[in-house]
Each structure stands twice: as C-alpha cells, then as structure tokens.
C-alpha positions in Angstrom: 0.0 0.0 0.0 1.4 3.4 -0.9 2.1 6.0 1.8 -0.4 8.3 0.1 -3.1 5.7 0.3 -2.2 4.8 3.9 -2.3 8.5 4.9 -5.7 9.0 3.3 -7.2 6.0 5.2 -5.8 7.3 8.5 -7.2 10.7 7.9 -10.6 9.3 7.0 -10.6 7.1 10.2 -9.7 10.2 12.3 -12.5 12.2 10.8 -15.1 9.5 11.5 -13.8 9.0 15.0 -14.1 12.7 15.8 -17.8 12.7 14.8 -18.7 9.7 17.0 -20.5 10.4 20.3 -18.7 9.7 23.5 -18.7 6.0 24.2 -19.2 4.2 27.5 -15.4 3.8 27.6 -14.9 7.5 27.3 -17.7 8.2 29.8 -16.0 5.9 32.3 -13.3 8.6 32.8 -16.0 11.3 33.4 -15.5 13.6 35.1 -11.7 14.0 34.8 -11.5 17.7 35.5 -13.4 20.5 37.3 -17.0 21.3 36.3 -18.4 24.8 35.8 -21.8 25.4 37.3 -23.7 28.2 35.7 -25.8 30.3 38.0 -28.3 32.6 36.3 -28.3 35.2 39.0 -25.9 37.4 41.1 -23.7 36.0 43.8 -25.3 36.1 47.3 -28.9 35.6 46.2 -31.3 32.7 46.8 -30.1 30.7 43.9 -26.5 31.1 45.0 -27.3 30.1 48.6 -28.9 26.9 47.4 -26.0 26.1 45.1 -23.3 26.8 47.7 -25.0 24.5 50.2 -25.2 21.7 47.6 -21.7 22.0 46.0 -19.7 20.2 48.7 -21.9 17.1 48.5 -22.0 17.1 44.7 -18.2 17.3 44.7 -18.1 14.4 47.2 -20.0 12.1 44.8 -18.4 13.4 41.5 -14.8 13.5 42.9 -14.1 16.8 41.1 -14.1 20.4 42.0 -17.1 22.6 41.0 -16.6 26.2 40.1 -19.5 28.7 39.9 -19.9 31.2 37.1 -22.6 33.8 37.4 -24.6 34.9 34.3 -27.6 36.9 35.5 -30.2 38.6 33.4 -33.5 38.3 31.5 -35.0 35.3 33.3 -32.2 32.9 32.6 -31.9 33.8 28.9 -28.4 35.4 29.3 -27.2 32.2 31.0 -28.6 29.8 28.5 -27.6 32.0 25.6 -24.1 31.7 26.9 -24.4 27.9 27.4 -25.7 27.5 23.8 -23.1 29.5 22.0 -20.0 29.4 24.3 -19.9 25.9 25.7 -19.9 22.3 24.5 -22.3 19.5 25.4 -19.6 17.4 27.1 -20.8 17.4 30.7 -18.3 19.9 32.0 -20.8 22.8 32.0 -23.7 22.3 34.4 -26.3 25.1 34.0 -29.1 25.7 36.6 -32.6 25.5 35.2 -35.5 27.2 37.0 -39.2 26.8 36.6 -41.3 28.9 35.9 -38.5 31.2 34.7 -37.4 29.2 31.7 -41.0 28.5 30.4 -42.0 32.1 31.0 -39.1 33.5 28.9 -39.8 30.9 26.3 -43.1 32.6 25.8 -42.4 36.2 26.5 -38.9 36.5 25.0 -39.3 34.1 22.1 -37.7 36.4 19.5 -35.1 38.0 21.8 -33.5 35.0 23.5 -30.4 33.3 22.1 -31.4 29.7 22.8 -34.3 27.4 22.0 -36.5 25.3 24.3 -35.1 22.1 22.7 -31.5 23.2 23.7 -32.5 22.4 27.3 -32.0 18.7 28.3 -33.6 18.4 31.8 -31.4 16.5 34.2 -32.4 16.6 37.9 -34.5 18.9 40.1 -33.3 19.5 43.6 -35.5 22.2 45.3 -39.1 23.2 45.0 -39.6 26.4 46.9 -43.4 26.9 47.0 -45.0 30.3 46.8 -46.7 31.6 49.9 -49.2 34.4 50.4 -48.2 36.5 53.5 -49.5 39.5 55.4 -48.1 41.4 58.3 -48.8 39.9 61.7 -51.2 42.7 62.7 -53.1 42.5 59.4 -56.9 42.2 59.6 -56.7 39.2 57.2 -56.5 36.2 59.5 -57.2 33.7 56.8 -57.1 33.3 53.0 -60.9 33.6 53.0 -60.7 37.0 54.8 -58.3 38.2 52.1 -60.4 36.9 49.2 -63.7 38.2 50.5 -62.4 41.7 51.2 -60.8 41.9 47.7 -64.0 40.7 46.2 -66.1 43.4 48.0 -63.5 46.1 47.6 -62.0 45.7 44.1 -58.5 47.2 43.8 -58.0 48.3 47.4 -55.8 45.4 48.4 -52.1 46.0 47.4 -50.1 42.9 46.8 -46.4 42.9 45.9 -44.2 40.4 44.0 -40.6 40.4 42.8 -41.2 41.2 39.1 -43.5 40.7 36.2 -43.2 37.2 34.6 -41.3 36.0 37.7 -42.6 33.1 39.7 -44.2 35.3 42.4 -46.1 37.2 39.7 -47.1 34.0 38.0 -48.4 32.7 41.4 -50.6 35.8 41.8 -51.9 35.3 38.3 -52.7 31.6 38.9 -54.4 32.3 42.2 -56.4 35.1 40.7 -57.5 32.9 37.8 -58.8 30.2 40.2 -60.4 32.6 42.7 -62.5 34.4 40.1 -64.4 31.2 39.5 -65.9 31.8 43.0 -65.4 35.5 43.3 -65.9 37.0 39.8 -65.3 40.6 41.2 -62.0 39.6 42.9 -59.4 42.3 42.1 -56.2 43.4 43.8 -53.6 46.0 42.9 -50.3 44.3 42.0 -47.0 46.0 42.6 -43.7 44.5 41.3 -40.5 45.2 43.1 -36.9 44.1 42.3 -36.1 42.0 45.3 -37.4 40.0 48.3 -35.8 42.5 50.6 -37.8 45.5 49.2 -41.0 43.5 49.3 -40.4 42.6 53.0 -39.5 46.2 53.8 -42.8 47.4 52.2 -44.8 44.7 54.0 -43.4 45.3 57.4 -43.6 49.1 57.0 -47.3 48.8 56.2 -47.0 50.2 52.7 -48.6 47.1 51.1 -51.3 44.7 52.3 -49.8 41.4 51.3 -47.0 39.8 49.4 -46.6 36.7 47.3 -43.1 35.2 48.0 -41.3 31.9 48.1 -41.2 30.1 51.5 -37.4 30.2 51.6 -37.4 34.0 51.3 -39.8 34.7 54.2 -39.4 31.6 56.3 -37.6 33.3 59.2 -40.2 36.1 59.5 -43.0 33.5 59.6 -41.2 31.6 62.3 -40.5 34.7 64.5 -44.1 35.9 64.2 -43.6 39.1 62.3 -45.4 37.8 59.2 -48.5 35.6 58.9 -48.8 33.0 56.1 -52.3 32.7 54.7 -51.6 29.7 52.4 -48.9 27.8 50.6 -49.3 27.1 46.9 -48.3 23.5 46.9 -49.8 20.0 46.8 -49.0 19.4 50.4 -48.1 21.3 53.5 -44.4 22.3 53.9 -42.8 20.1 56.5 -41.2 23.1 58.4 -44.5 25.1 58.2 -47.0 22.4 59.2 -49.6 24.9 60.5 -49.9 26.7 57.1 -52.7 25.3 54.9 -52.3 24.8 51.2 -54.5 26.7 48.8 -55.9 23.4 47.5 -57.1 22.2 50.9 -58.9 25.6 51.2 -60.7 24.9 48.0 -58.5 26.6 45.4 -56.6 24.1 43.3 -53.5 26.1 42.5 -49.8 25.3 42.9 -46.7 27.4 42.0 -43.1 27.4 43.1 -39.6 28.4 42.1 -38.0 25.1 41.3 -34.2 24.9 41.1 -32.6 22.1 39.2 -30.0 21.4 36.6 -30.1 20.6 32.9 -27.4 19.8 30.3 -27.1 21.4 26.9 -28.8 19.1 24.4 -26.4 16.7 22.8 -24.6 15.7 26.0 -23.9 11.9 25.7 -26.4 9.8 27.7 -23.7 8.0 29.6 -22.3 11.3 30.9 -25.8 12.5 31.7 -26.5 9.3 33.7 -23.3 9.8 35.8 -24.3 13.4 36.6 -27.9 12.5 37.4 -26.7 9.8 39.8 -24.3 12.2 41.5 -27.1 14.9 41.9 -29.4 12.2 43.3 -26.9 11.1 45.9 -26.0 14.7 46.9 -29.7 15.7 47.2 -30.4 12.7 49.4 -27.3 13.0 51.6 -28.6 13.0 55.2 -26.3 15.8 56.2 -27.3 18.0 53.3 -31.0 17.4 53.9 -30.6 18.4 57.6 -28.8 21.6 56.7 -31.4 22.4 54.0 -34.3 21.9 56.5 -32.7 24.3 59.0 -32.4 26.9 56.3 -36.0 26.5 55.1 -35.0 24.9 51.8 -37.7 22.5 50.6 -35.9 19.5 48.9 -38.2 17.9 46.3 -36.3 15.9 43.7 -37.3 14.8 40.2 -35.3 12.6 37.9 -34.7 13.5 34.3 -38.0 12.1 33.0 -40.1 13.6 35.7 -38.3 16.9 35.4 -38.8 17.1 31.6 -42.5 16.3 32.1 -42.8 19.0 34.7 -41.1 21.7 32.6 -43.2 20.9 29.5 -46.4 20.9 31.6 -45.6 24.3 33.1 -44.9 25.7 29.6 -48.3 24.7 28.4 -50.0 26.1 31.6 -48.2 29.4 31.2 -49.2 29.6 27.5 -52.8 29.5 28.6 -52.4 32.1 31.3 -50.4 34.6 29.2 -53.0 34.2 26.3 -55.8 35.0 28.8 -53.9 38.1 30.1 -53.3 39.4 26.5 -57.0 38.9 25.7 -58.2 41.1 28.6 
C-alpha cells in the first residue's frame, strides 16, 4: 500500500472517530477535570445560597471540584444563551434551570433570547420552593378567606407585591387570581412589582402594602418569628417546616406554584455522561447531612429525575401559554 493511500485512510478514520458520540469507555473517565456550574443570577442571592450548600456534596459524589460562574439577566436567557453559544455538550458545564422562569421566557422573549427550548435537556431537580401568600402579623386578614372576600367586595383596594412581572411570584398571583375568580368574579387586587425580596419585605413590614406573594425560603424566618402571617402555601401538600400553614388546595383553590431549582445539560450531551451526573445529583440531594442543613435553612428539597423533570417543565410551559394568552386577551 502506498504511503499516500495509507495517509488517506488514516485521515478518514480520524474524521469518522471525531464525529462519533462519547462511548461508554470515554464516559468511564468522566469527570476527569473540574466542572463549571452556571448560576443565572448574582452572587449572594437565593439561587447562590442553594447552590453553595449543595456543592460540597456534589463534589463528594463526583470526585471533582465545581466552580460557579454567574450569568444573571433576563430570566435565565443570558445564562442559557451563553451555554448554547459558548460551551460544549460534554458534561463539564452544568447550568441551573429554573421553573417557571425558563418556560416564561420561552413565551415572553421568544424572539429576543439566544437559545431554543429544545436546547435544554432536563437532568435533575433539587429544590421546589413553594409560593406563599403572606401578610403582616397585625393584618386584619387572619385567613385566606378573609383576604379573598375583602378583595371581592373592595376591588383594587388590596395592594399585593411580588418580585417582578413574569417571575414566579407574579405568576403565582396570576394563577391564584384565575382560580379565585371562578368563585369571586369581582375579585381584584392591585399588583406592585419590586426588584427583590428585601424590598418586598420592607414594604410589607412598613405597612406600605397589604400582602405579598413570595417563596417560602425567602420569608421563612419572618413567619417563624411571628412578624409575618402566612395565609396559604401554593403547593400540593403542607411544607414540613411550616406544618400549620394550609395549602390553597385544601382551602378549595386548586393552584400550585413554586420556584424550582434544578439542573439541565445542553442538548447533545452523551447519555452515559448524563447518567453519571444525574446519579451524583441524586446522591447529593439525598445525603442526610445535606438534607438536615437544608431543612434548617428553610429549603424544601423535592427531587425529580430527568424524565419527571422534563414532564414538569413541559407541563408548566403549556399552563403558562394559557395564562399569558388570557392576560393578553383582557
């Protein structure tokens, strides 16, 4: 065989090999270097607190260091635009994925965002932080029913704050309003959006607003010390560390909403690598020491595997399409 012929065959073999997906043999070495965890918000916030608590346990089960990179902005679209165009689907970039943030931006920023819904390959959900409707401790609203009846009889007089239009708190308000109006057609409150939990709490404690829709994790301490009263939790079951707070469903209003924090890979990540990371996340999330720390911090651990997580994300997308269509039609 001529040297030219041999060189051509070697080159062809190399080209074919480079186009093959990672094999189980290659995945057996994963991970062989540090992993970048992409947080779609600023350091020091709620997402960062959850991630920093989890990282030591994820490192324990992966056997590699994890480095956080922060890509805040536009409801996760900055982070996922970066993941899509500046990283490879090789398992060494682990982006956070949040619901309802990702489904909401899929609808509201369809033309502006730099990634597609199908670029997201759901991997594992760790935290479900339910929304909770709260009032100041000295509020005349002792129960959810008090709140609903007053807002029905006095349209627009109740001022309710959230942390931004299209965010999970705002979506929770819209979902509750949608269900409540089946019973109270004249139910109407005035919504005010603020930029952070801290500003919402300052306004609530200062008596400048009547109620707030927040996540349990963001107001847990104030509920515990008695400065704030929780009227209902928007979840399927009561939160373990707030056992006295009823769910909206048990009060007759079948509505759930939360800020779920999980992780997804960029589509195209080899399934063998995805399985390794999913297993490590599962072990970390169920580590007894981690769960004990999370409970003390008011973090509600609610895991979903990749199939459950994908179903949850797609279901939320369809629900939000209906809600946003109704709002646009008003």
